[in-house]
N, CA, C and O of each residue as an XYZ file, in Angstrom:
508
protein
N     -11.681     11.170    -15.092
C     -11.830     10.087    -14.800
C     -12.918      9.170    -15.225
O     -14.097      9.519    -15.282
N     -12.580      8.260    -15.452
C     -12.827      7.374    -17.083
C     -14.627      6.647    -16.077
O     -14.525      7.017    -14.907
N     -15.815      5.941    -16.255
C     -16.538      5.881    -15.715
C     -16.246      4.468    -14.620
O     -16.458      4.009    -13.498
N     -15.316      4.132    -16.511
C     -14.519      2.389    -15.193
C     -13.631      2.180    -14.918
O     -13.425      0.997    -14.643
N     -12.496      3.146    -14.796
C     -11.572      3.731    -13.795
C     -11.656      2.499    -13.021
O     -12.585      1.734    -13.280
N     -10.565      2.106    -11.830
C     -10.981      0.998    -11.550
C     -10.138      1.710     -9.688
O      -9.228      2.443     -9.301
N     -11.099      0.954     -9.206
C     -10.634      2.024     -7.304
C      -8.997      2.268     -7.195
O      -8.523      3.403     -7.260
N      -8.519      1.568     -7.094
C      -7.028      2.570     -7.483
C      -6.780      3.597     -8.453
O      -6.273      4.661     -8.097
N      -7.113      3.359     -9.730
C      -7.178      4.418    -10.061
C      -7.785      5.846     -9.819
O      -7.085      6.842     -9.998
N      -9.343      5.958     -9.332
C     -10.053      6.721     -8.667
C      -9.295      7.420     -7.925
O      -9.184      8.646     -7.956
N      -8.446      6.266     -6.850
C      -8.013      7.538     -5.777
C      -6.569      7.942     -6.034
O      -5.858      8.298     -5.094
N      -6.277      7.911     -6.842
C      -5.117      8.329     -7.448
C      -3.448      7.176     -6.949
O      -2.496      7.804     -6.486
N      -3.353      6.165     -7.052
C      -2.400      4.907     -6.526
C      -1.697      5.136     -7.504
O      -2.361      5.051     -8.537
N      -0.447      5.440     -7.704
C       0.447      5.214     -8.887
C       1.895      4.543     -8.648
O       2.648      5.139     -7.878
N       2.450      3.060     -9.396
C       2.868      2.196     -9.074
C       4.112      2.431     -9.685
O       4.493      2.264    -10.844
N       4.997      3.101     -8.085
C       6.734      4.244     -8.964
C       7.646      2.561     -9.274
O       8.289      2.827    -10.290
N       7.866      1.568     -9.028
C       8.948      0.260     -9.216
C       8.475     -0.899     -8.441
O       7.909     -0.948     -7.349
N       8.793     -1.707     -9.159
C       8.950     -3.331     -8.305
C      10.351     -3.764     -8.561
O      11.213     -3.129     -9.168
N      10.468     -5.120     -7.922
C      11.561     -5.655     -8.511
C      11.305     -6.722     -7.286
O      10.719     -6.247     -6.314
N      11.825     -8.672     -7.191
C      11.677     -9.025     -6.796
C      11.156     -8.681     -5.371
O      11.871     -8.074     -4.574
N       9.998     -9.051     -5.094
C       9.804     -9.114     -3.351
C       9.456     -7.559     -3.187
O       8.783     -7.315     -2.185
N       9.652     -6.920     -3.656
C       9.515     -5.648     -3.389
C       8.868     -4.662     -3.883
O       8.713     -5.136     -5.009
N       8.141     -3.210     -3.947
C       7.092     -2.702     -4.993
C       7.085     -0.761     -4.194
O       6.889     -0.425     -3.026
N       7.282     -0.187     -5.014
C       7.131      1.022     -4.537
C       5.401      1.827     -4.817
O       5.225      1.865     -6.035
N       4.654      2.196     -4.354
C       3.498      3.329     -5.055
C       3.397      4.067     -3.982
O       3.737      3.911     -2.809
N       2.581      5.361     -4.899
C       2.339      6.378     -4.463
C       1.283      6.527     -4.657
O       0.562      5.674     -5.175
N       0.708      8.292     -4.082
C      -0.084      8.614     -4.426
C       0.255     10.575     -3.792
O       1.197     11.131     -3.227
N      -1.111     11.023     -4.303
C      -0.877     12.377     -4.227
C      -2.040     12.845     -3.437
O      -3.128     13.024     -3.985
N      -1.825     13.085     -1.956
C      -3.440     13.378     -1.880
C      -4.217     14.680     -1.305
O      -3.917     15.241     -0.252
N      -4.779     14.885     -1.773
C      -5.913     15.810     -2.481
C      -6.280     16.586     -0.911
O      -5.620     16.242      0.069
N      -7.376     17.645     -0.774
C      -8.255     18.181      0.011
C      -9.104     16.828      0.152
O      -9.117     16.202      1.212
N      -9.853     16.394     -1.051
C     -10.523     15.472     -1.194
C     -10.291     14.551     -0.315
O     -10.907     14.425      0.744
N      -9.444     13.899     -0.683
C      -8.704     12.544     -0.011
C      -9.026     13.331      2.259
O      -8.221     12.810      3.031
N      -9.450     13.761      2.546
C      -9.309     14.181      4.060
C     -10.406     13.861      4.393
O     -11.475     13.620      3.833
N      -9.697     13.902      6.226
C     -11.245     13.843      7.106
C     -11.229     14.960      7.456
O     -10.444     15.901      7.335
N     -12.895     14.673      8.261
C     -13.528     15.740      9.586
C     -12.203     16.393     10.341
O     -12.034     17.598     10.530
N     -11.197     15.203     10.774
C      -9.878     16.307     11.447
C      -9.167     16.989      9.929
O      -8.240     17.692     10.333
N      -9.201     17.051      8.796
C      -7.997     17.139      8.563
C      -6.926     16.937      7.634
O      -6.282     17.508      6.754
N      -7.078     15.530      8.435
C      -6.184     14.498      7.821
C      -6.390     13.644      7.306
O      -7.421     12.974      7.367
N      -5.077     13.392      6.417
C      -5.718     12.075      5.473
C      -6.729     10.786      5.765
O      -6.689     10.533      6.969
N      -7.290     10.224      5.314
C      -8.126      9.849      5.683
C      -7.523      8.102      6.252
O      -7.853      7.227      5.452
N      -7.094      7.829      6.916
C      -6.316      6.315      7.028
C      -7.055      5.004      6.312
O      -6.486      3.914      6.372
N      -8.261      5.129      5.673
C      -8.341      4.115      4.432
C      -8.092      4.288      3.340
O      -7.685      3.356      2.647
N      -8.270      5.606      2.820
C      -6.642      5.896      1.591
C      -5.457      5.200      2.265
O      -4.998      4.236      1.652
N      -4.924      5.514      3.357
C      -3.734      4.380      3.542
C      -3.643      3.151      3.909
O      -2.691      2.372      3.883
N      -4.755      3.031      4.268
C      -4.670      1.327      3.612
C      -4.689      1.556      2.358
O      -3.607      1.380      1.799
N      -5.619      1.916      1.665
C      -5.288      1.233      0.206
C      -4.803      1.144     -0.659
O      -4.982      0.499     -1.692
N      -3.449      2.447      0.011
C      -1.634      2.462     -0.772
C      -1.131      1.390     -0.828
O      -0.701      0.652     -1.715
N      -1.314      1.358      1.196
C      -0.748     -0.182      1.412
C      -0.835     -0.918      1.108
O       0.175     -1.621      1.148
N      -2.181     -1.554      0.461
C      -2.755     -2.771     -0.065
C      -2.126     -2.601     -1.652
O      -1.202     -3.410     -1.735
N      -2.226     -2.111     -2.499
C      -2.047     -1.734     -3.307
C      -0.213     -2.153     -3.697
O       0.048     -2.806     -4.707
N       0.720     -1.744     -2.896
C       2.233     -2.534     -2.646
C       2.482     -3.310     -2.731
O       3.133     -4.145     -3.358
N       1.448     -2.917     -1.415
C       1.714     -5.037     -1.101
C       1.084     -6.285     -2.167
O       1.605     -7.341     -2.527
N       0.596     -6.065     -2.287
C      -0.246     -6.535     -4.191
C       1.181     -6.403     -4.904
O       2.143     -7.170     -4.868
N       1.074     -5.663     -5.305
C       2.362     -5.348     -6.331
C       4.182     -6.556     -5.824
O       5.025     -7.274     -6.361
N       3.897     -6.150     -4.850
C       4.843     -7.100     -4.282
C       5.347     -8.094     -4.501
O       6.360     -8.567     -5.017
N       4.007     -8.497     -3.769
C       3.295    -10.021     -4.468
C       3.510    -11.040     -5.456
O       4.127    -12.076     -5.705
N       2.552    -10.078     -5.957
C       2.774     -9.746     -7.463
C       3.968    -10.854     -8.049
O       3.862    -11.958     -8.584
N       5.412     -9.816     -7.595
C       6.664    -10.416     -8.152
C       6.959    -11.751     -8.404
O       7.578    -12.319     -9.304
N       6.262    -12.194     -7.214
C       6.965    -13.417     -6.641
C       5.625    -14.796     -6.505
O       5.574    -15.874     -5.914
N       4.867    -14.168     -7.231
C       3.137    -15.361     -7.440
C       4.132    -16.562     -8.285
O       5.213    -16.187     -8.738
N       3.801    -17.652     -8.415
C       3.549    -18.401     -9.889
C       2.526    -18.410    -10.346
O       1.498    -18.297     -9.679
N       2.565    -18.558    -11.697
C       1.904    -18.482    -12.376
C       0.783    -19.251    -12.328
O       0.849    -20.444    -12.625
N      -0.332    -18.691    -11.965
C      -1.802    -19.155    -11.693
C      -2.296    -19.253    -10.477
O      -3.447    -19.602    -10.219
N      -1.443    -18.948     -9.681
C      -1.507    -18.723     -8.410
C      -1.979    -17.124     -7.882
O      -1.330    -16.242     -8.444
N      -3.129    -16.579     -6.773
C      -3.835    -15.519     -6.721
C      -3.769    -15.366     -5.147
O      -4.551    -15.760     -4.282
N      -2.417    -14.567     -5.048
C      -2.589    -14.355     -3.318
C      -3.909    -13.911     -2.702
O      -4.633    -13.265     -3.460
N      -4.402    -14.156     -1.351
C      -5.411    -14.290     -0.683
C      -5.230    -13.031      0.468
O      -4.218    -13.312      1.111
N      -5.710    -11.993      0.879
C      -5.410    -11.519      1.416
C      -6.715    -11.968      3.356
O      -7.902    -11.989      3.683
N      -4.971    -12.275      4.124
C      -5.998    -12.798      5.770
C      -6.267    -12.067      5.973
O      -7.473    -11.881      6.135
N      -4.696    -10.361      6.230
C      -5.206     -9.993      7.381
C      -4.367     -8.877      6.680
O      -3.569     -9.302      5.846
N      -4.413     -7.241      6.909
C      -3.994     -6.660      6.984
C      -3.959     -5.290      8.357
O      -4.828     -4.422      8.442
N      -2.755     -5.410      9.299
C      -2.618     -4.654     10.535
C      -2.236     -3.196      9.520
O      -2.042     -3.240      8.305
N      -2.191     -1.818     10.473
C      -2.583     -0.923     10.031
C      -1.965      0.086     11.095
O      -2.934      0.608     11.645
N      -0.882      0.555     11.588
C       0.115      0.673     12.934
C       0.087      2.729     12.212
O       0.976      3.146     11.470
N      -1.007      3.539     12.647
C      -0.561      4.853     12.540
C      -0.017      5.853     13.195
O      -0.220      6.307     14.321
N       0.793      6.175     12.237
C       2.280      6.629     13.431
C       2.411      8.275     13.724
O       3.088      8.978     14.475
N       1.380      8.491     12.708
C       1.023     10.425     13.050
C       0.335     10.295     11.461
O       0.420      9.525     10.505
N      -0.436     11.621     11.841
C      -1.254     12.401     10.453
C      -0.612     12.367     10.024
O       0.552     12.630     10.330
N      -1.428     11.724      8.279
C      -0.883     11.990      7.188
C      -0.920     13.584      7.058
O      -1.352     14.229      8.014
N      -0.560     14.120      6.113
C      -1.253     15.554      5.492
C      -1.227     15.360      3.918
O      -0.699     14.355      3.443
N      -1.917     16.524      2.953
C      -1.733     16.936      1.941
C      -0.791     17.117      1.393
O      -0.279     18.227      1.541
N       0.038     15.890      0.298
C       0.834     15.825     -0.237
C       0.997     14.387     -0.688
O       0.191     13.467     -0.820
N       2.525     14.511     -0.916
C       2.999     13.190     -1.716
C       3.242     12.315     -0.489
O       3.781     12.653      0.564
N       2.604     10.795     -0.921
C       2.768      9.451      0.262
C       3.315      8.363     -0.637
O       2.999      8.146     -1.806
N       4.067      7.809      0.010
C       4.364      6.892     -0.639
C       4.550      5.463      0.441
O       5.018      5.455      1.579
N       3.992      4.270     -0.389
C       4.232      3.169      0.698
C       5.342      1.811     -0.328
O       5.314      1.687     -1.552
N       6.041      1.138      0.463
C       6.827      0.814     -0.077
C       6.827     -0.940      0.577
O       6.598     -0.895      1.786
N       6.968     -2.002      0.214
C       6.548     -2.845      0.867
C       7.622     -3.994      0.178
O       8.248     -4.008     -0.881
N       7.521     -4.867      1.227
C       8.788     -5.865      0.814
C       7.676     -7.707      1.621
O       7.215     -8.102      2.692
N       7.810     -8.191      0.124
C       8.311     -9.815      1.557
C       8.848    -10.266      1.821
O       9.689    -10.969      1.261
N       8.406     -9.903      3.719
C       9.859    -10.451      4.633
C       9.767    -12.625      4.281
O      10.784    -13.313      4.187
N       8.422    -13.145      4.174
C       8.809    -14.581      4.679
C       7.144    -15.369      3.475
O       5.928    -15.550      3.421
N       8.153    -15.494      2.946
C       7.206    -16.736      2.206
C       6.852    -17.850      1.854
O       7.779    -18.083      1.080
N       6.178    -18.801      1.813
C       5.401    -20.043      1.754
C       4.814    -20.694      1.299
O       4.405    -20.389      0.178
N       4.328    -22.273      2.030
C       2.912    -22.566      0.564
C       2.164    -22.244      1.063
O       1.281    -22.008      0.238
N       1.601    -21.871      2.690
C       0.744    -21.653      3.071
C       0.772    -20.265      3.584
O      -0.333    -19.875      3.961
N       1.487    -19.638      3.669
C       1.252    -18.136      4.111
C       2.398    -17.847      3.707
O       3.468    -18.451      3.634
N       1.759    -16.062      3.257
C       2.966    -15.125      3.398
C       3.293    -13.382      3.895
O       2.391    -12.570      3.687
N       4.136    -13.074      4.310
C       3.411    -11.967      4.986
C       4.685    -11.372      4.620
O       5.871    -11.702      4.611
N       3.699     -9.980      4.207
C       4.114     -9.092      3.566
C       4.114     -7.474      4.467
O       3.118     -6.928      4.944
N       5.475     -6.990      4.501
C       5.702     -5.136      5.889
C       5.920     -4.200      4.572
O       6.728     -4.211      3.644
N       4.757     -3.345      4.954
C       5.112     -2.210      4.142
C       5.182     -0.927      5.190
O       4.599     -0.967      6.273
N       6.037      0.335      4.707
C       5.569      1.528      5.667
C       5.290      2.278      4.430
O       5.745      2.020      3.316
N       4.306      3.457      4.826
C       4.251      4.638      4.220
C       4.287      5.902      4.739
O       3.523      6.371      5.584
N       5.666      6.694      3.925
C       5.716      8.226      3.819
C       5.526      9.491      3.390
O       5.659      9.722      2.188
N       5.225     10.396      4.178
C       5.238     11.997      3.936
C       6.072     12.479      3.268
O       6.623     13.375      3.907
N       6.549     12.345      2.119
C       7.892     12.836      1.330
C       8.378     14.296      1.183
O       9.511     14.700      0.922
N       6.912     15.189      1.482
C       7.096     16.454      2.193
C       8.129     16.996      3.312
O       8.795     18.031      3.307
N       8.041     15.878      4.349
C       8.506     15.435      5.625
C       9.979     15.733      5.803
O      10.492     14.677      5.436
N      10.929     16.521      6.139
C      12.270     15.707      6.013
C      12.794     14.333      6.771
O      12.515     13.988      7.919
N      13.795     13.511      5.624
C      13.405     12.194      5.916
C      12.877     11.709      5.372
O      13.508     10.787      4.856
N      11.466     11.774      4.976
C      10.218     11.361      4.455
C       9.471     10.426      5.940
O       9.376      9.230      6.216
N       9.132     11.455      6.493
C       8.385     10.802      8.374
C       7.745      9.714      7.717
O       7.051      9.845      6.709
N       8.085      8.182      8.541
C       6.961      7.581      8.414
C       5.641      7.358      9.027
O       5.616      6.874     10.159
N       4.622      7.626      8.472
C       3.091      8.287      9.087
C       2.198      7.073      9.307
O       1.336      7.004     10.183
N       2.696      5.460      7.802
C       1.834      4.635      9.313
C       3.210      3.295      8.921
O       4.319      3.752      8.647
N       3.080      2.119      8.923
C       3.756      0.604      8.847
C       2.613     -0.649      9.065
O       1.827     -0.477      9.996
N       2.504     -1.637      8.430
C       1.914     -2.374      8.061
C       2.594     -3.417      7.732
O       3.780     -3.334      7.413
N       1.789     -4.785      7.775
C       1.772     -5.927      8.322
C       0.603     -6.862      7.449
O      -0.625     -6.782      7.477
N       1.412     -7.680      6.747
C      -0.137     -8.359      5.637
C       0.347     -9.623      5.353
O       1.153     -9.894      4.462
N      -0.011    -10.159      5.899
C      -0.473    -12.181      5.483
C      -1.328    -12.194      4.465
O      -2.272    -11.468      4.151
N      -0.741    -13.331      3.912
C      -1.812    -13.637      2.367
C      -1.447    -15.131      2.151
O      -0.330    -15.645      2.196
N      -2.740    -15.748      1.890
C      -2.648    -17.395      1.382
C      -2.919    -17.374     -0.239
O      -3.694    -16.663     -0.878
N      -1.629    -18.834     -0.876
C      -1.839    -18.488     -1.928
C      -3.456    -19.605     -2.713
O      -3.622    -20.821     -2.624
N      -4.120    -18.834     -3.225
C      -5.009    -19.428     -3.881
C      -5.018    -20.195     -5.732
O      -4.551    -19.630     -6.721
N      -5.419    -21.017     -5.716
C      -5.009    -21.277     -6.788
C      -4.586    -22.130     -7.703
O      -4.240    -21.724     -8.813
């Protein structure tokens, strides 16, 4: 990894797809991503969620405008394990003063892609 790599590159996030108001990002959780209990660290899940939400917002953001995070709430549904984690984010309500984005993270190795986290983010336009 280059010493000039961004934080999201360093942790291993990858943007898989975008369309208007929606983005999908993933990462391969490895042993070094685990907490002391052997589950994927919650901060890593929050980072993956933040990346997918930011990319979903980027698809609807006006030129010269930069979304600013007011709040992200993450509900951890079950411990995530090593393997592929995918976050899908969708803009639910956009406005002049605030935009709401929702995301879910699934553990791809689980049958039917078990949801391990749900999140809601509130963003304000700056610029």
